[in-house]
SELUM-717771 format. One record per residue (C-alpha): residue in three letters; x, y, z. Coordinates in steps of 0.2 Angstrom, whole numbers, padded with zeros to 4 digits, always signed. Layout:
BEGIN
AlaXYZ;...
This chain:
BEGIN
Met+0301+0575+0730;Lys+0295+0585+0715;Tyr+0300+0603+0709;Ser+0294+0617+0697;Phe+0300+0624+0681;Pro+0294+0639+0671;Val+0287+0637+0652;Leu+0289+0623+0640;Leu+0300+0624+0627;Cys+0307+0608+0616;Ala+0326+0608+0613;Leu+0323+0597+0597;Ser+0312+0601+0583;Cys+0294+0598+0590;Thr+0277+0600+0582;Tyr+0263+0602+0596;Val+0246+0597+0593;Leu+0234+0601+0606;Ala+0220+0588+0610;Glu+0204+0589+0620;Gln+0208+0596+0640;Ser+0206+0581+0652;Thr+0191+0579+0664;Asp+0192+0574+0684;Leu+0190+0556+0689;Val+0192+0562+0707;Thr+0192+0579+0712;Asp+0204+0591+0723;Asn+0211+0585+0738;Thr+0204+0566+0738;Phe+0222+0563+0738;Thr+0236+0571+0746;Gln+0248+0581+0735;Gly+0260+0567+0736;Val+0247+0557+0724;Glu+0257+0547+0712;Gly+0261+0531+0705;Pro+0244+0525+0697;Ala+0241+0508+0692;Phe+0227+0501+0683;Tyr+0222+0483+0687;Lys+0205+0474+0684;Asn+0194+0490+0681;His+0200+0500+0695;Leu+0214+0512+0698;Tyr+0227+0512+0712;Ala+0237+0528+0715;Val+0247+0533+0733;Asn+0243+0544+0747;Phe+0223+0543+0747;Ala+0217+0556+0759;Gln+0234+0554+0769;Gln+0251+0550+0768;Gly+0256+0532+0767;Thr+0240+0526+0760;Ile+0236+0518+0742;Gly+0219+0521+0736;Lys+0207+0512+0724;Val+0196+0520+0712;Asp+0182+0514+0700;Asn+0177+0520+0684;Ala+0165+0532+0690;Gly+0177+0542+0700;Asn+0171+0531+0719;Thr+0185+0529+0730;Gln+0191+0521+0745;Leu+0205+0516+0756;Phe+0215+0499+0748;Val+0231+0499+0762;Lys+0238+0507+0775;Leu+0259+0505+0773;Pro+0267+0499+0788;Asn+0283+0508+0798;Asp+0278+0524+0792;Ser+0283+0520+0773;Val+0276+0532+0761;Gly+0275+0525+0742;Asn+0277+0533+0726;Gly+0278+0520+0710;Leu+0265+0507+0710;Gln+0265+0492+0697;Phe+0254+0476+0697;Asp+0261+0459+0691;Ala+0251+0447+0681;Gln+0245+0438+0695;Gly+0238+0454+0705;Asn+0252+0457+0717;Leu+0257+0475+0718;Tyr+0273+0481+0721;Val+0276+0500+0728;Ala+0292+0511+0727;Asp+0292+0517+0746;Tyr+0305+0530+0747;Val+0305+0532+0765;Asn+0313+0516+0770;His+0320+0513+0754;Asn+0312+0498+0750;Val+0301+0490+0735;Leu+0285+0483+0745;Lys+0274+0469+0738;Val+0257+0469+0743;Ala+0248+0450+0740;Ala+0234+0449+0729;Asp+0226+0437+0739;Thr+0228+0443+0758;Lys+0235+0461+0755;Gln+0249+0456+0767;Ile+0262+0468+0765;Ser+0281+0464+0763;Val+0297+0470+0759;Phe+0301+0463+0741;Ala+0318+0473+0738;His+0329+0482+0747;Asn+0348+0489+0747;Ser+0357+0501+0757;Ala+0365+0509+0742;Met+0347+0515+0735;Asn+0344+0533+0736;Gln+0325+0533+0737;Pro+0317+0520+0724;Asn+0306+0532+0715;Asp+0295+0526+0701;Ile+0296+0507+0695;Ala+0294+0499+0677;Ile+0287+0480+0676;Thr+0292+0467+0663;Lys+0283+0451+0657;Arg+0292+0440+0669;Gly+0291+0451+0683;Ala+0307+0458+0686;Leu+0307+0479+0687;Phe+0317+0492+0685;Ala+0318+0507+0698;Ser+0323+0524+0696;Asp+0332+0530+0712;Pro+0334+0550+0712;Asn+0346+0559+0724;Trp+0338+0576+0723;Ala+0348+0585+0735;Asn+0363+0584+0722;Ser+0355+0581+0706;Ser+0359+0563+0703;Gly+0352+0547+0701;Gln+0354+0529+0699;Leu+0347+0515+0690;Trp+0340+0498+0696;Arg+0333+0481+0690;Ile+0324+0472+0704;Asn+0322+0453+0697;Ala+0309+0443+0699;Asp+0316+0435+0715;Gly+0319+0452+0724;Gln+0338+0452+0719;Thr+0345+0470+0716;Val+0355+0473+0702;Leu+0363+0490+0699;Leu+0362+0495+0682;Glu+0369+0514+0682;Asn+0375+0527+0692;Lys+0381+0545+0690;Met+0366+0548+0680;Gly+0356+0565+0681;Thr+0340+0564+0694;Thr+0333+0550+0687;Asn+0313+0548+0689;Gly+0301+0540+0675;Val+0306+0525+0670;Ala+0294+0513+0658;Val+0298+0498+0647;Asn+0289+0494+0629;Asn+0277+0480+0627;Asp+0289+0467+0620;Asn+0301+0472+0636;Thr+0316+0478+0622;Lys+0316+0495+0626;Leu+0319+0504+0641;Tyr+0316+0523+0644;Val+0324+0534+0660;Asn+0322+0552+0662;Glu+0331+0566+0671;Ser+0319+0577+0679;Val+0332+0591+0683;Gln+0342+0589+0667;Arg+0327+0586+0656;Asn+0333+0570+0647;Ile+0324+0556+0640;Trp+0337+0541+0639;Gln+0332+0526+0628;Tyr+0340+0508+0631;Asp+0341+0492+0622;Leu+0336+0477+0633;Asp+0342+0459+0629;Ser+0334+0443+0633;Asp+0340+0444+0651;Leu+0336+0462+0653;Asn+0352+0469+0654;Ile+0354+0487+0647;Ser+0364+0494+0632;Asn+0366+0505+0616;Lys+0361+0520+0628;Gln+0355+0535+0617;Leu+0346+0551+0621;Leu+0326+0551+0614;Ile+0325+0569+0617;Ser+0328+0582+0628;Phe+0321+0601+0633;Asp+0324+0618+0637;Glu+0312+0620+0652;His+0301+0610+0664;Gly+0304+0594+0673;Met+0298+0577+0669;Asp+0289+0565+0680;Gly+0281+0548+0676;Met+0281+0539+0661;Arg+0273+0524+0651;Val+0274+0515+0634;Asp+0258+0513+0625;Asn+0256+0495+0613;Gln+0264+0504+0598;Gly+0279+0510+0606;Asn+0275+0528+0609;Ile+0280+0536+0625;Phe+0269+0547+0637;Val+0277+0557+0647;Ala+0271+0569+0662;Arg+0279+0588+0660;Tyr+0279+0593+0677;Gly+0274+0611+0679;Ala+0269+0613+0660;Gly+0251+0606+0664;Val+0253+0592+0650;Ile+0256+0577+0644;Leu+0266+0573+0628;Lys+0265+0558+0617;Ile+0283+0554+0610;Ser+0287+0542+0596;Pro+0300+0530+0598;Ala+0312+0540+0585;Gly+0310+0555+0597;Lys+0296+0566+0589;Val+0283+0572+0599;Leu+0267+0567+0591;His+0253+0575+0603;Thr+0251+0586+0616;Tyr+0237+0582+0628;Thr+0233+0598+0638;Leu+0227+0595+0658;Lys+0217+0606+0670;Gly+0231+0607+0683;Gln+0250+0611+0679;His+0259+0597+0690;Pro+0256+0580+0683;Thr+0266+0567+0693;Asn+0263+0550+0683;Val+0252+0541+0671;Ala+0245+0526+0669;Phe+0232+0516+0655;Asn+0218+0508+0657;Glu+0219+0491+0650;Glu+0213+0494+0632;Gln+0223+0510+0632;Thr+0209+0520+0626;Lys+0211+0533+0645;Leu+0225+0538+0650;Tyr+0224+0543+0670;Val+0235+0558+0677;Thr+0240+0560+0694;Met+0241+0579+0699;Gln+0250+0584+0713;Lys+0245+0602+0718;Arg+0227+0598+0716;Gly+0228+0581+0726;Ala+0216+0574+0711;Ile+0217+0562+0695;Glu+0213+0568+0678;Val+0208+0556+0664;Leu+0212+0560+0646;Ala+0203+0551+0629;Leu+0216+0543+0618;
């Protein structure tokens, strides 16, 4: 599901300020090369494909790991998100579902399914429990964008996009960000009170390297994984690169904050590892 590109160049005017390099939370091959979808909840980090495909692993602050769940029906997860009640949502790209892992029982059910989906990839969650899902078609470098309401109803917001991948919402749920990996664009949308999109604008674009997962901090800055470049960029809501965080590996797939947003966890595809940055 991923890709590789050569050298990092920014198509717009960017200032790169290098930060301290990351350290390992878990080391090589703890996860498979399908490691993705980090999500932080109650002092633990969760990520997909722990030790083998089709699983979700749980990691404490000291880097100790354990199996959280194994997904049924040969499902393989990608993006993860927790709601306020502790239910875990999983983008299952194999069976074209969004799964729900119940907080109290770990029972796994199909939360949303639509046969028009290519393969749900990354997901973002809103305060009211609605999700946004990127839906790439890697074969033809296209993609779609979905909203999945809190009752599991799916709403196609946009099709005929580029290869949609990373997706994120800001803290007050007034902005939505979606990137296109192959086309190397990040788009910004306005969200109304019903979570409908409008006013689509190009936030930033790049000449080289793909993009993967994204998160937005409490100040509205966007953190994006630059696949193949070995960096995480911090981008302002105005589209200016504020900081470049260097990684040990070259192939970050996704990012997640701890609850205080003092650390950023990064899943690393080729390493099967998780790196951590102090912010």
